[in-house]
C-alpha positions in Angstrom: -12.6 -8.9 16.1 -13.2 -8.8 12.3 -9.8 -8.6 10.5 -9.2 -6.3 7.6 -7.7 -7.5 4.3 -4.1 -6.7 5.1 -4.5 -8.2 8.6 -5.8 -11.5 7.2 -2.9 -11.6 4.7 -0.3 -10.8 7.3 -1.8 -13.4 9.7 -1.4 -16.2 7.2 2.0 -15.2 5.9 3.5 -14.7 9.3 1.9 -17.8 10.7 3.5 -19.8 7.9 6.9 -18.2 8.6 6.7 -18.8 12.3 5.6 -22.4 11.7 9.0 -22.9 9.9 11.2 -21.2 12.5 9.4 -21.8 15.8 6.4 -24.1 15.5 3.5 -24.4 16.0 2.9 -20.9 14.8 -0.9 -21.0 15.0 -2.7 -17.7 15.1 -6.0 -16.1 16.1 -7.5 -12.6 16.0 -6.5 -10.5 18.9 -8.5 -8.3 21.3 -7.4 -5.2 19.4 -4.8 -4.4 20.6 -3.1 -6.5 19.5 -4.5 -7.3 16.0 -3.2 -10.9 16.1 -2.0 -13.5 18.6 0.5 -16.2 17.7 1.2 -19.4 19.6 4.9 -20.0 19.3 7.4 -22.5 20.7 6.9 -24.1 24.1 3.7 -22.3 25.1 4.7 -18.7 24.3 2.1 -16.2 23.2 3.2 -13.4 20.9 1.3 -10.2 20.0 1.3 -9.0 16.5 0.2 -5.6 15.4 -0.4 -5.0 11.7 -0.1 -1.8 9.6 0.3 -1.1 5.9 3.4 0.6 4.6 1.9 3.2 2.3 3.5 5.9 0.1 2.4 9.5 1.1 3.1 12.6 -0.8 2.5 16.4 -0.8 1.5 18.7 -3.6 2.0 22.4 -3.7 2.1 22.8 0.1 -1.1 20.9 0.7 -1.4 18.5 3.7 0.2 15.0 3.0 -2.1 12.4 1.6 -1.7 8.7 0.9 -1.1 7.3 -2.5 -3.7 4.7 -1.8 -6.3 7.4 -1.2 -5.4 9.1 -4.5 -5.2 5.9 -6.6 -8.3 3.9 -5.3 -11.0 6.3 -6.7 -9.2 6.3 -10.1 -9.0 2.6 -10.1 -12.6 2.3 -9.2 -13.6 4.8 -12.0 -11.6 2.7 -14.5 -13.3 -0.5 -13.3 -16.7 1.1 -13.8 -15.8 2.3 -17.4 -14.5 -1.2 -18.2 -17.7 -2.8 -16.9 -20.0 -0.4 -18.7 -18.2 -0.8 -22.0 -17.6 -4.5 -22.0 -18.6 -6.1 -25.3 -19.5 -2.7 -26.9 -16.2 -1.2 -27.8 -15.5 -0.3 -31.4 -11.9 0.8 -30.7 -9.3 0.4 -28.1 -8.6 3.2 -25.6 -6.0 4.0 -23.0 -6.5 6.5 -20.2 -3.4 8.1 -18.7 -4.0 9.5 -15.2 -1.4 11.5 -13.3 -3.2 13.0 -10.3 -3.9 15.2 -8.5 -6.4 17.1 -10.7 -8.8 20.0 -10.1 -11.4 18.2 -12.2 -14.0 16.1 -10.3 -13.6 12.4 -11.2 -17.3 12.1 -11.9 -16.9 14.7 -14.7 -13.8 12.9 -16.0 -15.7 9.6 -16.1 -18.6 11.2 -18.0 -16.2 12.6 -20.6 -14.5 9.3 -21.0 -17.8 7.5 -21.5 -18.9 10.2 -24.0 -15.7 9.9 -26.1 -16.0 6.1 -26.1 -19.7 6.3 -27.1 -18.8 8.6 -30.0 -16.6 5.9 -31.6 -14.3 8.7 -33.0 -10.6 8.1 -33.3 -8.6 10.7 -31.4 -6.6 12.1 -28.5 -8.3 14.1 -25.7 -6.9 16.1 -22.8 -9.4 15.7 -20.0 -8.1 18.3 -17.5 -6.5 21.8 -17.9 -2.9 20.6 -17.3 -3.1 17.6 -19.6 -2.4 15.1 -16.7 -5.5 13.1 -17.6 -5.7 12.0 -21.3 -7.7 9.5 -23.3 -6.6 8.3 -26.7 -7.6 5.5 -29.2 -5.0 2.8 -29.9 -4.8 0.4 -32.7 -5.3 -3.4 -32.5 -7.8 -6.0 -31.6 -9.4 -7.3 -29.4 -10.8 -3.9 -28.4 -10.2 -3.0 -24.8 -10.1 -0.1 -22.3 -6.8 0.1 -20.4 -5.3 2.7 -18.0 -1.9 3.9 -16.8 -1.6 5.6 -13.4 1.2 7.7 -11.9 1.8 10.9 -10.0 2.5 14.3 -11.5 6.2 15.2 -11.8 6.0 18.1 -9.4 4.7 15.9 -6.5 7.0 15.9 -3.5 7.5 13.5 -0.6 5.1 14.0 2.4 7.6 16.2 4.2 8.2 18.3 1.1 12.0 17.8 1.2 12.5 15.5 -1.8 10.9 14.6 -5.1 8.0 12.2 -4.8 10.0 9.4 -6.5 12.5 9.3 -3.6 11.8 5.8 -2.3 13.8 5.9 1.0 12.2 9.2 2.0 8.8 7.8 1.3 9.6 4.7 3.4 10.9 6.9 6.2 7.8 8.9 6.4 5.6 5.8 6.4 7.6 4.1 9.1 7.6 7.2 11.3 3.9 7.4 10.9 3.4 3.7 11.7 5.7 3.8 14.8 3.9 7.0 16.1 0.6 5.2 15.9 1.6 1.7 17.0 4.2 2.1 19.7 2.0 3.8 22.3 -0.9 1.4 21.4 1.3 -1.7 22.1 3.2 -0.3 25.1 0.0 -0.4 27.1 -0.8 -4.1 26.7 0.6 -6.9 28.9 0.5 -10.7 29.1 2.5 -11.5 25.9 5.9 -13.1 25.7 6.9 -10.9 22.7 5.5 -8.1 20.6 5.9 -8.0 16.8 5.2 -5.1 14.4 4.0 -6.6 11.0 4.5 -4.1 8.1 2.5 -5.0 5.0 4.2 -3.7 1.8 1.4 -1.6 0.2 4.1 0.6 -1.3 5.4 -1.9 -3.9 8.7 -0.1 -4.5 9.8 -0.4 -0.9 12.2 -3.4 -0.7 13.0 -5.2 2.5 16.5 -3.9 2.4 15.3 -0.3 2.3 12.8 -0.9 5.1 15.5 -2.5 7.2 17.9 0.4 6.6 15.3 2.9 7.7 14.3 0.9 10.8 18.0 0.8 11.9 17.7 4.5 12.6 14.6 4.2 14.7 13.7 3.4 18.3 11.4 0.3 18.2 10.3 -0.2 21.8 8.0 -1.9 22.8 8.5 -4.1 19.7 10.9 -7.0 19.9 11.1 -7.4 16.1 9.6 -6.1 12.9 8.6 -8.4 10.0 8.0 -7.0 6.5 5.3 -8.8 4.6 5.6 -8.3 0.8 2.5 -9.1 -1.2 3.0 -12.3 -3.1 6.7 -12.4 -2.3 7.9 -13.3 1.2 8.2 -12.4 4.9 11.4 -10.7 5.9 12.8 -9.9 9.3 13.7 -6.3 9.0 14.5 -5.5 12.6 15.2 -7.9 15.5 16.7 -6.2 18.5 15.8 -9.2 20.7 17.4 -11.9 18.5 14.2 -13.8 18.1 14.9 -15.1 14.6 17.7 -17.1 13.0 20.1 -15.2 10.8 21.7 -16.2 7.6 
């Protein structure tokens, strides 16, 4: 099985954590399911299932969509603009992007490139609502930078709270992960323990928030849930079987 990026990251981070608390902690790719297999303690084999914890949102009654699916095309567009203008800028520019927008990104990209090519100082609204803007900024070295966010009227995926409500966002993401992963892992046998490994793609979601939400959920068939924060740590956020030391 070829592992995805967040699976590779989770495998190494969790393996390092297990090596400290219950060596040897070696891992290998699983048969899918599970995503990962860990060798722990005195010959035990643990199954690990990986999923990203993403923010989802709704906008004007539309179907929920992931923040990742919204942001990635904009990030790639900005990367292309940066690559195409490298070494040729005569001013500095900042693009402010607050999706969603009705304007196709290809059109936005063309407009950004046209304004940069003109070399004119100014401020431009690139969509009808003014949620995508480009402006020149002072100072050298010249560069193209970008700021991303969501529109103020964006709501949580269930439409019950403003999009900035972190705990509501975490709850939706966890409900989605459990609905997907619990049936998948309930069907497999031959493992001493089963772990759910949540990778923190939603950077505002702290381990405390994730733990608080999980305390309200049923976690079977998982014995424990580990939260893997990018560049930070591995945290035990649920441990109904008492697998891991406390304190």
